[in-house]
N, C-alpha and C positions, 0 to 999 in steps of 0.2 A: 382447586390450586391449577392454572394450565398448565399443559406437557413440559412446554419450555420453561417455566419459571423450575418446576421440578430436577429439569435436567442443568439447566445452569447452578442450582441451589447445591445438587449431588455432587460436583463437581467445583465447588467453591468457587464458581466465579460468575460474574454477571455479564452481560451482553456485552459494556464498553472494555472488561476486561479480554473477552474472547476476541474482539476487534481488535483490539491492540494487538494482541500474539499473532491474531491472521494478518496484520499488515507488518510486525515484523518476521513473521517466517517469508512474506512473500517481497521485502527488501532484502535479504538476507537470499532468498533461494535466486533474486538475479544477479548481486552482488557475484553471486559463488557460479555463477553456469557462464555470467561473463568472465570472471576470472580462469573457470574452466577450459574456451575458448567453445561454450557450446550454444552462446548467443552472442551476437555482434551488437553493437551500441545503436549499430542502424536497423535494428530490427524494430518491429512494433512490439513482440511479446515481452524483451527487456524492458520497453515503457509501461508496457499494460502493467507489468508487477509492480513496477517503480507507482503504477499512481492507484493499484489497488493497496497495497503499502501505505502509501501516503491518507488515502480514506481512514482505511481502519486504526491507521495511529494518529488521526489528529480527531476520529469521534472520539479515540481514548482518553486523548489530551484535554478537548473541548469537558468531556465528564470530570477532569481533575482539576479542572479551569488552571492549564498548565501552557500560559500563552508564550514561550519561547519553542517550546515542541508544535504549538499549532501553528505559527509562523515559518517553523524551517519545515514542516509538513505541507501546508499547504503551496508555497514557496516549490517545491518539489516535487508536486504535484503537478502545478503550473510549467514546468521546465516539462515534465517528461509529455504534457499533452501537447506541449508547442515540437518537439520534438517528432512527434507520432506524425502532426501535419507537416512538419517540415519534409518528412519520410514520404508521407503521403505526394504530397506535392513534386518531391521529386522523381519519384518514379512515374508521374502523369508528364513530364517533359523527358 
């Protein structure tokens, strides 16, 4: 059995669950840092954290066939990508 399978089995989680938890932590970190004024909505890091959260939670939702969560997280990720491009465009001008 590969080592990564032993690790996931020993902590009782598979990759989809780990991915979902990582996405959750990423979303919550972004929101917490924004609320504490450590990040601003016009900073790339805020949106990168949201993209990572969207990827992690979308992967988990696909594994679970949870279509409402798939939709909301894909849209959330698209919005975050759009925001990063908008920030980059503003900085070029």
